[in-house]
Structure formats: C-alpha cells, structure tokens
C-alpha positions as CSV (number, residue, x, y, z in Angstrom):
1,M,-58.6,71.8,19.8
2,T,-57.1,68.4,19.3
3,D,-53.7,67.2,20.5
4,E,-50.7,67.6,18.4
5,P,-50.1,64.4,16.4
6,H,-46.7,63.7,18.0
7,L,-48.2,64.0,21.5
8,R,-51.0,61.6,20.6
9,I,-48.3,59.1,19.5
10,L,-46.1,59.6,22.5
11,R,-49.1,59.0,24.9
12,N,-50.2,55.8,23.1
13,A,-49.7,52.7,25.2
14,Q,-48.7,50.6,22.2
15,F,-46.1,53.1,21.2
16,Q,-44.6,53.2,24.7
17,D,-44.6,49.3,24.7
18,L,-42.8,49.2,21.3
19,V,-40.2,51.7,22.5
20,R,-39.7,49.8,25.8
21,R,-39.4,46.4,24.1
22,R,-37.1,47.6,21.3
23,S,-34.8,49.5,23.7
24,R,-34.5,46.7,26.2
25,F,-33.6,44.2,23.4
26,A,-31.1,46.6,21.8
27,W,-29.4,47.4,25.1
28,T,-29.2,43.7,25.9
29,L,-27.5,42.9,22.6
30,A,-25.2,46.0,23.0
31,V,-24.1,44.9,26.5
32,L,-23.5,41.3,25.3
33,M,-21.3,42.6,22.5
34,L,-19.4,44.9,24.8
35,V,-18.8,41.9,27.2
36,I,-17.5,39.8,24.3
37,Y,-15.3,42.6,22.9
38,F,-13.9,43.8,26.2
39,G,-13.4,40.2,27.3
40,F,-11.2,39.7,24.3
41,I,-9.3,43.0,25.0
42,A,-8.8,41.9,28.6
43,L,-7.3,38.7,27.4
44,V,-5.0,40.6,25.1
45,A,-4.0,42.9,28.0
46,F,-3.6,40.3,30.8
47,D,-3.1,36.9,29.3
48,K,-0.9,37.1,26.2
49,P,0.6,33.6,26.7
50,L,-2.9,32.1,26.5
51,L,-3.7,33.9,23.2
52,A,-0.2,33.0,21.8
53,M,-1.0,29.3,22.4
54,K,-0.9,27.4,19.0
55,I,-3.9,25.5,17.8
56,G,-2.9,22.1,16.4
57,A,0.3,21.7,14.4
58,G,-0.1,24.9,12.3
59,V,0.8,28.5,13.0
60,T,-2.7,29.6,14.0
61,S,-3.0,30.9,17.6
62,L,-5.9,30.9,20.0
63,G,-5.8,34.7,19.7
64,I,-6.6,34.6,16.0
65,V,-9.5,32.2,16.5
66,L,-10.9,34.3,19.4
67,G,-10.5,37.5,17.3
68,L,-12.4,35.9,14.5
69,A,-15.1,34.8,17.0
70,V,-15.5,38.4,18.1
71,I,-16.1,39.5,14.5
72,I,-18.5,36.6,13.9
73,A,-20.4,37.5,17.2
74,A,-20.9,41.0,15.9
75,F,-22.5,39.7,12.7
76,L,-24.6,37.2,14.5
77,L,-25.9,39.7,17.0
78,T,-26.7,42.2,14.2
79,G,-28.6,39.4,12.4
80,I,-30.5,38.5,15.5
81,Y,-31.6,42.2,15.9
82,V,-32.5,42.5,12.3
83,R,-34.6,39.3,12.4
84,R,-36.5,40.4,15.4
85,A,-36.9,44.0,14.1
86,N,-38.3,42.7,10.8
87,S,-40.7,40.3,12.4
88,E,-41.9,41.6,15.7
89,F,-41.0,45.3,15.8
90,D,-42.2,46.0,12.2
91,A,-45.5,44.3,12.9
92,L,-46.0,46.4,16.0
93,T,-45.1,49.5,14.1
94,A,-47.6,48.7,11.3
95,R,-50.4,48.1,13.8
96,L,-49.5,51.4,15.5
97,N,-49.6,53.2,12.2
98,A,-52.9,51.8,11.2
99,E,-54.4,52.7,14.6
100,L,-53.0,56.3,14.6
101,Q,-53.9,57.2,11.0
102,P,-56.5,60.0,11.0
C-alpha cells in the first residue's frame, strides 16, 4: 500500500525546505515590524517631549512623522513579503506540485 498523499508531501525535502525558508522570512519580517511598532510605543510611553518636538515652522510634530513612518513600514514590509512570495515561493511551490503530481 502506498503512503498517504499528505505524508508523501510532508516527507519531501523540497517541501520541508520551502516551509523552512518561508517561515524564517515571515518571522524575520514580523519581528522587524514588532520592533518598529513597540519602539514607537516605547517613545510614546517614555519620551513624550521628543515626540512633541515641532518639525520646522509648522504644527507637525515628530510624533506624527514617526507614526506615519510606522504605517509606511507596515506597507513596505508587506510588499517585500508579497514580492518574494510571488517570485521565489510560488516558483518553489509550482516545482513541488509538478514533482508530486501522480
């Protein structure tokens, strides 16, 4: 009797490599985003005068600029993940599917 299809996939070295690479990349980006976010929150909690500092002659403060930077960082990190997923991870998945088709 042959192996169950899901066991054959789980034992495949290419599948294990794909999962390992994708997980490591996703965790790296998640940790980076958490550092950015909690760094901003730590500034809010512990250095309000720094965030209240005005930028130029207008009414914009450093806190607004850094808050916007946190939002932009989230979009950029998402874009980085999507780009790598669409290029590298999708190609590995397609090769794996072709190899494992009965």
